[in-house]
N, C-alpha and C positions, 0 to 999 in steps of 0.2 A: 478087339478093343483093349487088349493089353498094351497096344501102342500108345493109347491115350495116357494111361497111367505111367508108362515108362518114358514118356516124352520129356518130362522134367529131369528125370534121372540121367538121361542120355547127355544132358548138358554138364553133368559133373565130370571132373577129370577121372581118369582111370588110375589105378595104383602105379602103372608104368609111367604115366604122364607125371605123376607126383614125384616118382623116383628120378625122372629126368630133371625136374626142377631142383631137387636136392643135389644132383650130380653137377649141374651147371654152377650152382652156388658155391661148391667146393672145388671146382676145377681150376687148377693154377693156370691153365692155358686160355680160359674163357675171358673175354673182355669185360671191363667193369660195366659197360652198357648192358651186356647180356646178363650179368649177375644182378644188376639193380632190378631187373624184371622178375627176379626169383624170390625176393623177400620184401614184405610190406614195410614201407617207410625207409627202406635202405638208401634211397637217393639222398637222404639227409645224413647218412652215416656210412659212407663207402668203406671205412676201415673195418666194418663188420666182416666183409668178405676176406680181407687179409687174415683176420683171426680165424674164420671158418676154414680157409684153405690151409693155414698154418696148423690148425688143430688136426686136420685130416692127414697132412704130410708128416708132422712130428709124432703124433700119437698113434697114427694108423687107424683113426676113428673112421668107421663106416656107418652111413645112415641108410636104412632100407625101409620103405613102406611095406608092411607085411599084412595089414588088415584091410578090411573092406572100406570103401569110401562111402561115408554116410552123410546125410544132410547135417549142416551145423545148426547153431542157434538161430541164424537167419538163413533158411534154406535157399534163398535167392542168391546169397553171396558167400556162404561159408560151407566148407565140408570138414569132416573130422575123420581121422584115420589113426592107425597104430604104426609107429615107427620103431624099429629095432635099431639101437645103436650099439656098435661093437667096438670095444677097445681091446687090443691084444693082451693086456695084463689084467683085465677085469672080466667078470662074467657079463654076458650080453644083458643089456637093459632094454626093457620094452616100455615105450612111452605111449600111453593110450590117450585118445582125444586130442591128438595133434591137429592143430587147426591150420587150414589153408583158406585164404580169402581171395575172392575175385575182385581184382582192381583193374578197372577199365578194360575188362574182357580177358585179362591175364590172371591165371591162378598163381598165387604166391604163398610161400610159407608165412604165417603170421609173424609179426615182429616179436610177440611174446614167446612163441615157440622157438624161433631162431635163437633167442637169448637163452631159453632153457637148455636147448641142445648144446650151445656153446659153453654155458656155465658148467655143464656136466662133463665137458671134454677138455677144457683148458685150465691152467693154473689161474687162481683168482686175479692175479695182477695182469693177466692177458685179456680179461673180459673187457670188451669195448664199453665206452662210456654210455652208449645208448642202452646197454643191458644192465647197468648198475642200478639196483632198486633203491627206493627211498630209505629203507631201513639200513642199507649198506652205506648210503651217503652220510647218515647220521653218525655212523661209527668211524668212517674213514678218516676224518680230520684228526682224530686222536692218534692215529698211527702215522699220518703223513707229515710233511714239512709244515703245513699250516698250523699244526698244533703248537709248534715252538713260537710262532708269532703271537698266538693267543695266550700262551702260558703266563707271561708276566701279569696279565690282567687278573687271572684266576689264582696265581701262585702268590705266596707271601713275598713281600718286597725284598726280604733278605736273599731270596733265591735269584732275583733279577739283578741285584747290585754287584756281586763279587767278580767283576771283570776288571782286572788291573793289568 
């Protein structure tokens, strides 16, 4: 009767299967169609894979599932595991509770975790739009070109005038 209790667990992906998902997502040779099946919500942001692949190629980043695969917050559609990510010039970092979700029968890295892994391996300006958090959005215009268009409204009039 251990088969009854392990019946549900056998539907969960193995660490090897999750590693394969990560490998396809960062494989420069994989088609975009194959890659879209590896990350939740990525069909709306295919540039995510360019960044993931670029991060792997440029930084030498490696992602490896190293932990057990455990039921997630919704055991029917989520699993959690530990992913080790390695960069040549930094100590290995272990990310616990990395979430994979079942989307239409395919296990995919959750969008949140794809963004966390990317944000930790690329320069801030390379982070795709889908991974830019709301607190970052609030800060970004002050550093970007939009700030100059808004500046005359907030700045004293004398700063906006002296163009001759």
